[in-house]
C-alpha positions as CSV (number, residue, x, y, z in Angstrom):
1,M,48.1,68.0,-4.6
2,S,48.0,65.3,-7.1
3,Q,50.4,64.6,-9.9
4,N,47.6,65.7,-12.3
5,Q,47.3,69.3,-11.1
6,S,44.7,71.4,-12.8
7,S,46.1,73.8,-15.4
8,A,42.9,75.9,-15.4
9,T,44.4,79.0,-13.7
10,A,47.6,78.9,-15.8
11,I,45.6,78.5,-19.0
12,G,43.2,81.3,-17.9
13,A,46.1,83.6,-17.1
14,A,47.7,82.9,-20.5
15,V,44.5,83.4,-22.4
16,L,43.8,86.7,-20.6
17,A,47.5,87.7,-21.3
18,F,46.9,87.1,-25.0
19,L,43.7,89.2,-24.9
20,C,45.6,92.0,-23.1
21,G,48.4,91.6,-25.7
22,M,45.9,91.9,-28.5
23,R,44.6,95.2,-27.0
24,C,48.1,96.5,-26.8
25,L,48.8,95.4,-30.4
26,S,45.6,97.2,-31.6
27,E,46.8,100.4,-29.8
28,A,50.2,100.0,-31.4
29,G,48.5,99.5,-34.8
30,A,46.4,102.6,-34.3
31,F,49.5,104.6,-33.5
32,G,51.3,103.2,-36.5
33,V,48.4,104.2,-38.8
34,Q,48.5,107.7,-37.3
35,L,52.3,107.8,-37.9
36,A,51.7,106.7,-41.5
37,L,48.8,109.0,-42.3
38,L,49.5,112.1,-40.1
39,E,52.5,114.1,-39.4
40,A,55.2,112.4,-37.2
41,S,54.6,113.4,-33.6
42,P,56.3,112.2,-30.4
43,P,53.1,110.8,-28.9
44,Y,52.8,108.5,-32.0
45,F,56.3,107.1,-31.7
46,V,56.1,106.6,-27.9
47,G,52.6,105.1,-28.1
48,A,53.6,102.7,-30.9
49,A,56.8,101.6,-29.1
50,W,55.2,101.3,-25.6
51,N,52.2,99.3,-26.8
52,G,54.3,97.2,-29.1
53,V,56.7,96.3,-26.3
54,L,53.8,95.5,-23.9
55,A,52.2,93.3,-26.6
56,V,55.4,91.3,-27.1
57,I,55.9,90.9,-23.3
58,L,52.3,89.6,-22.9
59,F,52.4,87.3,-25.9
60,V,55.8,85.8,-24.9
61,G,54.7,85.5,-21.3
62,G,51.5,83.7,-22.3
63,V,53.4,81.2,-24.5
64,L,56.1,80.6,-21.9
65,L,53.4,80.1,-19.2
66,L,51.7,77.5,-21.3
67,L,55.1,75.8,-21.7
68,R,55.4,75.7,-17.9
69,K,58.3,78.2,-17.8
70,P,58.3,80.4,-14.7
71,L,59.6,83.3,-16.8
72,G,56.2,83.4,-18.5
73,R,54.5,84.1,-15.2
74,V,57.0,86.9,-14.5
75,L,56.4,88.4,-17.9
76,I,52.6,88.3,-17.5
77,V,52.9,89.9,-14.1
78,A,55.2,92.6,-15.3
79,G,53.2,93.3,-18.5
80,T,49.8,93.5,-16.8
81,A,51.2,95.6,-13.9
82,L,52.7,98.1,-16.4
83,A,49.5,98.2,-18.4
84,L,47.4,98.7,-15.3
85,A,49.7,101.4,-13.9
86,V,49.5,103.3,-17.2
87,S,45.8,103.0,-17.4
88,V,45.3,104.3,-13.9
89,L,48.0,107.0,-13.9
90,A,48.0,108.3,-17.4
91,N,45.6,111.3,-17.6
92,G,45.5,114.7,-19.1
93,E,48.0,115.5,-21.8
94,I,50.2,112.4,-21.1
95,Q,47.3,110.1,-22.0
96,A,48.0,110.8,-25.7
97,Y,51.4,109.0,-25.3
98,F,49.8,105.7,-24.3
99,F,46.3,105.6,-25.7
100,A,45.4,106.3,-29.4
101,T,43.0,109.0,-30.1
102,V,41.0,110.1,-33.1
103,D,40.2,113.8,-33.3
104,G,41.1,114.2,-29.6
105,Q,38.7,111.4,-28.5
106,P,40.1,108.0,-27.2
107,L,39.4,104.9,-29.2
108,V,37.8,103.2,-26.2
109,K,35.0,105.6,-25.3
110,D,32.5,103.4,-23.7
111,D,32.9,103.0,-19.9
112,V,31.8,99.3,-20.1
113,V,34.5,98.5,-22.7
114,A,37.1,100.4,-20.7
115,F,36.1,98.5,-17.5
116,M,36.4,95.2,-19.4
117,V,39.9,96.0,-20.6
118,F,40.9,96.9,-17.1
119,A,39.2,93.8,-15.6
120,T,41.0,91.6,-18.2
121,A,44.4,92.9,-17.1
122,V,43.5,92.5,-13.4
123,S,42.3,89.0,-13.9
124,A,45.4,88.0,-15.8
125,L,47.5,89.4,-13.0
126,V,45.6,87.7,-10.3
127,L,45.5,84.3,-12.1
128,S,49.2,84.4,-12.8
129,V,50.2,85.0,-9.1
130,I,47.9,82.6,-7.3
131,R,49.1,79.4,-5.8
132,P,47.5,76.9,-8.2
133,T,49.4,78.4,-11.1
134,S,52.6,78.1,-9.2
135,D,51.8,74.5,-8.3
136,W,51.1,73.7,-11.9
137,L,54.4,75.4,-13.0
138,E,56.3,73.3,-10.5
139,G,54.4,70.1,-11.2
140,K,56.5,68.2,-8.7
141,R,54.6,68.1,-5.4
142,R,53.2,64.7,-4.4
143,E,49.8,64.3,-2.7
144,D,51.4,63.3,0.7
145,E,54.1,66.1,0.5
146,E,53.5,69.2,2.6
147,P,54.2,72.6,1.2
148,P,57.0,74.7,2.8
149,K,55.9,76.9,5.7
150,Q,55.9,80.1,3.7
151,D,53.5,78.5,1.1
152,R,50.9,77.3,3.6
153,L,47.6,78.9,3.8
154,P,46.2,80.0,7.1
155,G,44.7,77.1,9.1
156,W,47.0,74.5,7.4
């Protein structure tokens, strides 16, 4: 590794975290509009709070990652993992607590769009946990310095 480590994976993880955060923010906004226009209902409160918290976690994580703070990486992993868990596990009646609907239909109807939302979260998660992101966060390893045994790739 050189002193000028590539920041591509970290920047990619941060940008994808921002995109996931925007998606959560739009869901929170949809729930907020439903709270304002329709009768107050528990799914609206839970959905607005859940998506609002996820948006904050992802935005703060992205900013901290760009500032080379390890906490940013942790927040991105936590935020994307929670978002992925909900998108995979929330079905049936519980889905209304996490995903905004209009007349009983989800806002994201198209399978391609739903897949892209899922792929963005998976990509942010993967880019934030891979070794080049960690190396960029540390930024200390010299070219002639060997990584610790637990960090070595097979065949090192």
